[in-house]
C-alpha distance (Angstrom), angle and dihedral (degrees) to the residues before:
residue distance angle dihedral
M1 . . .
S2 3.87 . .
P3 3.80 119.6 .
P4 3.87 94.3 -113.6
F5 3.80 89.8 51.7
R6 3.78 93.3 47.2
N7 3.85 88.4 50.7
A8 3.76 91.9 51.3
V9 3.86 91.4 49.6
F10 3.86 89.4 49.5
V11 3.77 92.8 50.3
L12 3.82 92.1 47.9
A13 3.77 91.5 49.7
L14 3.81 89.3 53.6
L15 3.77 91.7 50.3
L16 3.78 90.7 50.5
L17 3.81 90.8 50.9
L18 3.81 98.5 47.2
P19 3.76 97.1 73.4
A20 3.82 90.8 51.1
A21 3.81 90.4 49.9
S22 3.74 90.0 48.3
R23 3.77 91.6 51.0
A24 3.82 90.8 49.0
E25 3.81 89.9 61.6
Q26 3.86 92.2 52.5
L27 3.80 110.9 95.9
T28 3.77 118.1 -159.9
V29 3.83 109.9 -149.9
G30 3.82 114.1 -161.5
Y31 3.78 120.3 -157.5
I32 3.83 136.1 177.9
E33 3.74 127.5 -130.1
Y34 3.82 99.6 -101.6
P35 3.81 116.9 141.5
P36 2.91 132.8 -124.4
Y37 3.75 92.0 22.6
Y38 3.77 100.2 44.8
F39 3.77 135.9 -2.8
T40 3.79 141.7 141.7
H41 3.82 120.6 -103.7
G42 3.77 121.8 -133.9
N43 3.83 89.4 -99.9
G44 3.78 91.1 57.2
T45 3.85 98.4 -104.6
P46 3.77 120.9 127.2
G47 3.81 121.8 -114.4
G48 3.77 142.2 162.3
L49 3.80 139.6 105.6
L50 3.82 96.0 -70.4
M51 3.78 95.1 36.4
D52 3.83 88.5 56.9
I53 3.82 91.7 50.1
T54 3.80 91.3 45.3
T55 3.86 92.5 49.3
Q56 3.73 91.1 52.9
I57 3.78 93.0 49.3
L58 3.79 94.4 48.0
D59 3.78 92.8 46.3
D60 3.81 89.9 50.4
S61 3.79 91.0 48.3
G62 3.83 93.8 56.8
V63 3.83 91.5 -130.3
S64 3.74 117.0 142.2
Y65 3.80 110.8 -125.7
T66 3.77 146.4 164.6
Y67 3.88 129.7 -157.6
K68 3.81 123.9 -127.9
P69 3.83 125.7 -175.9
L70 3.81 111.5 -135.8
P71 3.83 140.2 160.1
S72 3.80 113.5 -95.8
K73 3.75 93.9 -116.0
R74 3.75 91.7 55.6
I75 3.82 92.3 48.7
L76 3.78 90.6 52.9
S77 3.76 90.3 46.8
Y78 3.80 91.7 52.8
L79 3.82 90.7 48.8
E80 3.81 94.2 46.8
D81 3.81 89.8 49.7
G82 3.80 90.9 53.0
R83 3.83 95.0 -119.7
Q84 3.87 112.8 -161.8
D85 3.84 114.1 -96.4
F86 3.78 95.3 -12.2
A87 3.81 128.0 144.7
S88 3.81 139.2 159.0
T89 3.78 129.0 -151.0
G90 3.76 136.0 -133.7
W91 3.82 101.1 27.7
F92 3.82 129.5 148.1
K93 3.81 114.6 -120.1
T94 3.85 114.1 -117.7
L95 3.79 133.2 169.3
Q96 3.75 90.7 -116.4
R97 3.84 94.0 53.6
E98 3.79 91.3 45.4
S99 3.81 87.3 62.7
F100 3.77 90.4 70.8
A101 3.85 108.3 15.9
I102 3.78 141.6 50.7
F103 3.80 119.0 -125.8
S104 3.80 128.2 -146.8
L105 3.72 122.5 -139.1
P106 3.87 112.3 -77.7
I107 3.77 115.7 -73.1
Y108 3.80 99.7 -177.3
R109 3.81 141.9 5.5
N110 3.87 120.6 -137.8
K111 3.75 124.4 -136.8
P112 3.82 109.0 -112.3
V113 3.79 113.4 -81.1
G114 3.75 120.2 -115.1
L115 3.81 134.8 -158.9
V116 3.80 109.0 -91.7
S117 3.82 116.9 -158.9
L118 3.74 139.5 155.0
R119 3.80 107.1 -77.5
E120 3.78 91.2 -126.9
K121 3.79 90.7 58.0
A122 3.83 100.5 40.4
H123 3.85 92.5 101.6
H124 3.84 89.2 68.4
F125 3.80 89.5 71.4
A126 3.83 95.7 46.4
R127 3.82 95.0 95.1
Y128 3.85 93.9 56.4
G129 3.75 122.0 77.5
T130 3.80 102.4 -166.3
L131 3.83 141.6 28.3
R132 3.80 88.3 -113.5
E133 3.77 91.6 58.6
I134 3.80 92.5 46.3
M135 3.82 91.6 53.5
E136 3.82 94.3 41.5
S137 3.84 90.2 53.9
G138 3.81 88.7 70.1
L139 3.77 89.9 -145.3
F140 3.80 100.8 104.5
T141 3.79 136.7 60.5
A142 3.79 120.5 -147.1
G143 3.82 124.2 -148.7
L144 3.79 114.8 -135.9
L145 3.75 133.4 179.0
C146 3.76 110.6 -120.3
G147 3.89 110.7 -109.3
H148 3.79 91.9 12.6
S149 3.83 120.0 125.4
E150 3.84 129.3 -158.9
G151 3.77 94.2 -171.3
E152 3.76 133.1 -79.9
Y153 3.83 98.9 -67.9
I154 3.75 96.9 52.1
D155 3.80 93.1 36.1
G156 3.83 88.2 54.9
I157 3.75 92.6 52.7
M158 3.85 92.1 48.2
T159 3.76 91.0 48.4
R160 3.77 93.8 51.9
H161 3.83 90.0 51.4
E162 3.74 99.1 35.7
N163 3.81 91.5 141.8
R164 3.81 86.6 67.3
V165 3.83 94.8 48.8
M166 3.82 124.1 87.8
Q167 3.79 110.8 -157.4
I168 3.75 116.9 -160.2
T169 3.79 134.7 -174.8
G170 3.83 118.2 -129.7
E171 3.72 139.0 50.4
Q172 3.84 130.2 -29.4
A173 3.81 89.8 -108.2
V174 3.77 88.0 64.4
L175 3.82 89.0 59.1
M176 3.81 90.1 55.5
R177 3.76 90.8 48.6
M178 3.80 92.6 50.9
L179 3.80 90.7 44.7
A180 3.83 89.3 54.2
A181 3.79 88.9 49.7
G182 3.81 93.0 52.8
R183 3.78 97.2 -113.7
F184 3.85 88.9 135.4
D185 3.81 136.2 1.1
F186 3.80 104.5 -117.4
V187 3.73 149.4 -5.0
L188 3.77 131.0 -152.1
L189 3.84 116.6 -122.2
P190 3.75 139.6 152.8
P191 3.78 111.5 -107.3
E192 3.78 94.5 -115.7
E193 3.85 89.9 62.8
V194 3.83 100.6 51.3
P195 3.86 102.8 79.3
G196 3.86 96.0 46.0
L197 3.85 92.7 43.5
A198 3.80 91.6 48.1
L199 3.85 91.0 53.2
A200 3.82 91.3 45.0
A201 3.78 89.1 54.4
G202 3.80 90.9 53.2
E203 3.87 92.4 -108.5
T204 3.77 132.4 114.9
P205 3.80 117.3 -108.5
E206 3.85 88.9 -128.6
A207 3.84 88.9 66.6
F208 3.87 90.1 72.5
T209 3.72 135.5 54.7
L210 3.82 129.0 -159.0
T211 3.77 120.0 -141.9
E212 3.83 120.3 -161.9
L213 3.79 116.0 -135.3
P214 3.77 121.3 -156.4
D215 3.79 96.6 -143.3
I216 3.82 93.4 58.1
P217 3.79 106.6 101.5
A218 3.80 125.8 -128.9
G219 3.78 113.8 -71.6
N220 3.78 115.4 -69.0
T221 3.78 123.9 -115.1
R222 3.79 118.7 -110.2
H223 3.78 122.5 -139.3
I224 3.79 142.9 -178.9
M225 3.80 107.4 -103.9
F226 3.75 117.2 -149.2
S227 3.82 133.4 -162.9
R228 3.72 112.3 -114.9
A229 3.81 87.5 -117.6
V230 3.86 89.2 70.2
S231 3.72 110.8 103.8
P232 3.86 119.2 -106.8
D233 3.78 88.2 -128.1
M234 3.85 92.2 58.8
V235 3.84 91.9 47.5
E236 3.80 91.0 49.0
R237 3.83 91.8 50.0
I238 3.74 89.5 52.6
N239 3.79 92.9 45.7
N240 3.80 90.2 51.7
A241 3.81 88.6 54.6
I242 3.79 89.5 51.0
R243 3.79 91.7 50.8
S244 3.76 91.1 51.1
R245 3.76 91.5 50.0
Q246 3.82 93.1 49.1
E247 3.78 90.6 54.5
S248 3.84 88.6 65.5
I249 3.82 100.0 26.3
P250 3.85 110.0 31.5
L251 3.78 120.5 -163.0
P252 3.81 112.1 -98.2
């Protein structure tokens, strides 16, 4: 093979490889529709408390990215399958999820969840002091979004009493709508979410009440969850951006 021909082959090979390398640097970030943390504006752009934080972190990291709204079950499926250059933001870290995904440093800490019920039925829970007692009574059914986690303590209680848990597919507003219709007795939500979700469900916030329970731990930290096919370098660049952010805005 003559030197000019070898050079031409080499250049052609580089050109063929460049698009693949470019694609490898493009991170797709899936998110669920879950106000006030993440939602899609009418013009198609993502917004919300956690989306704003995530955008700042990704911009600071220098990683190229794009957002994609997806159901939570599909996001988990992509992560379990090790989809190339895929991540999702705002997830709680659990041992089960750590078996198939990589977690960033924490980007946010939730306020503790409370028991949300219809105001007219709140008195039914007055005799119970903890979430554990409520579920052990066998008298109440909890509504839970399929694929959603509230952390290991609450997840453990719900798993032990799965016959008293109704799991649904959809958005959190659907939970509130079904709660208002009497399909189950309560849901668990942080206080900052209740007013917006009630309105999104077509209900008034005053129709619901939130009861704090002492056995529910402090709010869980939320993380960016990466497919194991994401490069360690990309994860580290994002973690460095999180570290820089936490120096100026510590987690509560």
